[in-house]
N, C-alpha and C positions, 0 to 999 in steps of 0.2 A: 503492500500500500504507499503510496507516495505522500511525503509530507506535503501539510497544508501550505498553499501559497500564502505567504508574508504580504501586510500591509503596503509597506514602503515599495518592496520589488514589483509588486500590483501595481502601484500609481506609476512608477518608474517606466514600466512597458507601456500601460494603456496612455501615458502624456506622449511617449515616442512615438504610437500609432497615430495619436491625433495631430501632431507638431505640422507636418508638413502641409496640410491643408487648414491650419487655425490663422488669424490675424495674430500679430503680436498682443494686442489687447485681451484677445481671448484666449491665448497660452497664458499672460499673468493672470487673469482673473480664475483660470483654470485650477493655475498654482497656489492661488493664495485660497481657493475653498479648500481643496486637499489638505491643504498644510494647517486651516483650521480643523479640520476633521480629525488629523493626523494627532492632533494634542489629545486626543481621545482614543487613539489607538495604538498608544505606547502605555506600557507598564508603569506604573508609579511605585519605585521603589527608591531605596536611599542611594544617593549621589545624582537624581533625574537634572538635569540641566534645565535651565529655567526656560517656560515656554515661549519667549522670545527668540532663545538659542535654537528650540528645536523650529521653530517656523522659520526661520532663517536660513539653517541647514538644510531643510525639506526644499526650500525654493532653490537652493542652490543645487542640489542633489537631482531633483525633476529634471533639468536643463538635459537634454539628449546629447549637448557637446560636452558637458562637464562628465559623462560616464566614464570611467578609468582615469580621469584625470586626478590628480594630487589634490585632497581637499583643503580648503586654507585652513590655518592654525588655529583661527580664532573660533572656526567652527567643527574642528575634529572629533570632540568629545559629544557634542550634540548630534553630529551625522553618525559617530559610533553607535550612539543609543536606538536614533534611527532604525538603524540598521540590524540590531542584535537585541534590541527590547520592544520591536514594534509587535502586534499582534497577529494572527492568521486572519484572512479577510472574513473566515467565518463568521468571527467574533462580533461583526457590526450586529449580527442577528441576535445576540446577547442583551437581554433587558436593559441592564445596568451599564453597559456598554453604550446600547444606543441612543440613552439617556442625556449621557456626556457628549455625546454625537450631536444631538439636537441643541444642547446647551451651546456645544461651539460655533453653530452654525449662526446663533441669536445673539451672540454677546463678543466684545471686544477685551482684549488681553485685561483689562485693568477691571472687567466685570461691568462695562457700562454697555447700555443695548446699541447692536451695531445698528448702521441706516437701514433702511428698508431697501434701498439698492441694493448693498451688501448682502444682506438676510437674501434673498431672492436670486442673487448673483452663486451665492456660496450653496444654496439650497439644489440650484440646476444643475453646477459642477457634480455634486455629491449624488444626484439621480442619475445622471447620465452615467457616471461610474458603477454605480451599484446594477442599473440595468445591464451593464456592460458585462459585471461580476455573474450574472445572471446567465446570461447566454454562454460567459466560459466556464459552465458548471463550478465556480466556488462560492454560489451560493442558491436555496431553492427558489427565493421570491426575493424582491426587493422590497425591505422594510420600511422604506419611506412612503411608499405607496400606503403603509397603514398607518401611517402615524399623522393624528392630526397636527395642524399648523399652530404652534403655539406661541407663533411670534405677535407681540403686542405692540410694538412700538409704532415708531413713525411711518405712516402713510407716504410719505413723499409728497405731501401737500407743501405747495410752498408758502413760507411764513411772510404774512404781510411786513413784518418788522424790517426786512430786506432790501425793501423794493425804495428807491428813491422818485423823488420828484423829480420835474424838467430844471427846477432850477439846482438842485441837490446834482443833479447829472451834471451841469455845465460846471458847478465848481470841484467837481471832482474832475475832468476830464484840464480844465485849468491847473488845478494842483498838480495833476500828472505831469503838465509841462514844466514844473518846475523841481523835480526829481533829478538829482547829478548837475555836475557841473553844466554849465551852459555849451563848451565845447564839447564835450563827448556827447552831447544831445541824450543820455540815459532814457528820459522820460520824455522829453520831444518828439522820438520818432515812434513812441509807443499811445503817444494820443490819440490818432487816428486809428490803432487798433481798439481800442476800447471804446470808439465811438460806434464801430460797427456792430458791436455786441450790443450798444444802447439803442442805435438809431434803426438796425437792420436785424438782429436777434439772432448773430449767429453766435455758435459755438466758437470757446476759443481754438480748438482744433481746428475749426474750418478757418477761422481768421488765419492763422498761420499757414495755411496753404493755398489762401487766396492769390491769384499770379492777375498782372498787369491787365491779361488778355481776357479775363474775366470781368472786365469790368468795364461799363459804357458809362462813361462820366461826359454828359454833356455840358455846355456852359450855363446852362439855363436849364431848369426844370429839374424831373425827376430822371433817375439815371437805372441801372439796373447792377446788380453783381449776379452773375451766373455759376453757382458753386458746382464745380466737380471733383474735389480732392479735399480731404481732410486729412490733417497731420498731429495725430496722436500722439502721446508720450507713454512708450514703454519700459523704456529701459533698454540696453543696448543686449542683455542676455535675452530676450526673446524677438528681437527682430532679425530677420535674414541678413539684412546690410550690416548688422552692427552697430547702426546709431541709433540714437536714443528714441527720434522720432518716426514713426510707422508712417508709412504713405499707402493709404485707403481709401475708397470711395466714397460716399456720401452714408451717414449713419442710418441702417433702415431702407435702403435703395439698392438697385441694381448696380454690379461692380463700374458700368461707363453712362450711366444717368445723372445727369443734374438738375438743380434746383435755381430756378431763376427768380430772383428776389429783389423788387423795386425799393429802390432808396429813395430817402426823398432830398430835396434840394440842398438842406441842410448840412447831410452826409457828402454830398456830390461834391460840394465846398472843401470840407473838411479833407476828403481823400484827395482832391486835383492839389491841394496847398500840399499835402504830405508828399505827392508825389514829385510834385516842382523842387520840393527842397531835399528829399535824400532819393530820390530817383527809387530804382527796382533794387532789390536784393537778389541773389542767386537764384539760377534757373526762374527770373522773370518774377517771383513772389513781392507781392507789395510791402511785405512788413519783414524786417531782418534785423540780425542782432549788428553792433559796430562793426564785424568784418564780413557783414552780408549771410553769414549764415540763418539757420533757422531760430526764430525767437523759441526760447526754453522755457517753460512751465515755470522754473524757478524764478527767472528773470520778470515775466509777466507779474508775478505774484510779488516779488518785493518791491517793485516800483507802485503796484495799488497800495501796498500796506503805509508806506511813507506818503503817497498822494492823501490817501484818507488823514493823516497827519494834518496835512498844510489845510484840506480843502473842508474838514469839519469841525464844530468847536469841541474842544477838550470832554464834554462830555458825552457825547455822543461816539469819540473813536471806538472806546471799548464795547458799544453797542454791536445788533447783528447788523444794523444798517451800511448796507453793499459790501458788508465784510470780505465777500469775493468776487474776483473778476466775473464769474459766471452770475451775480446776481443782478449785472447792467441785462443782463437776456433775460430775466424776469420779469424785470423792470418794464422791456422793451413789450413782451407778451402780455403783460397785465394793462398796458396801455393802450396797445391795439385794441385788445377786449373791452375795455371801459369806452373808446370811442366808437365800439357799435359793429366793427368788423366782425363778419360770423365767424365761429370757429371753424370751420371746416377751412375757410382762405387761411386765418392764422396759423395752422396747421401745417398748411401746402408752404407757407413762406419758412416755418422753422423748421418743417422735416420731422414733425412729430405727428402721431395720428390725434384726430379730433377726441378721439376716447382719453390720449394722455392731456390733453388740453385743458378734458373738461375737470379730468380728475385733479392733476396738479393747482388748479387755478380758479376752482371754483368760489373759494375762499378772496379771493382778490377782485374780485367783480363790485365794482359800486352799485347802488341803487337793486340790485335783485331781492333784497328784500322788504324794501318799499314796494316796488313791483308786485308782487308776491303778493302782498298786504292790500294794497287796493284792488287787484283781483278778486281776495276771497272777498271784502268788504263789498265790492260789487254783486258779486254772487248771492251775499246773505241777504242783500238789499232787495234782489230781486224775488228770492224764497220769501221775501215777507219774514225772516228771523233776523230782527236787528233789535237791539237793547231798546229797553221802554224808559 
């Protein structure tokens, strides 16, 4: 009788089989989800490394290119534990072990609830792996299919507190221009970057990949950005090119499809001024760093954090208001919805489904409660059911 297949080796083979056909972000998400679950799939004995070390060692060891390579010294103890003290795959069906697996899906290392998107991504990764284990004969069935969802955290509804109004947005864009020395232009070259998030609803990764050829910028009136590529940050170990930014088609669309986004005159003016001042970066991209390379997420995060300190009153800097560059996209979408743009058209412009827009932004649309109350009052009056 052959020895039962152990968890880490099973995951390593599974990821190797999926690697070639997966995008860099998918590889990273798969590794993150399985790393979280693996904390429940190792024995807890004296000398066990910290959860953080185990997680890092798993993420390193799961990369196919690292198979057979020397383990980094700072990860060796954790890697050895993963490969010698891990449980058989069949142990996932044990009630106590599986309870811990479910906990690891929903909680971060510090014991706080993970974000809803994180939980769902981890659960999808685990479900796919367990289905594979059933096909491979390592499990009789998938225990996740019998488990009730216990996650009770955020449903990823946009928090109104992060939304900026038009005046605050202009102040923040002005604040960006003051970041860094004037000669190096660290902040000035990113003003238009944040502007396309606020005025056109782009994702940061879409703005990073925007090219001059994608932009119709007339001297007067509305223009158009035709989005064709996104440059998500994944890390060198997850991409085929060895670069930190992957090169992908648009999210939730066919690889060669595009998404035209009309842009208002104010954004046309900002983009024309940006191109007149800085020109284009390598590969014709609209935005680039000082060397013409891809704008890194760490760069636009640091600039944004500094800009908030310039633009916001001291009491608001520690608040959630525009805490992330992505919150500018949230503000854009909310503004369009409150202006009466149909949900289907908002969804088309920002590259989401109408269901996602409705679910995430329903609490940010002004006037809906008053309109609903008015309709109910009218119905009561028509039925003669009014208060005396």
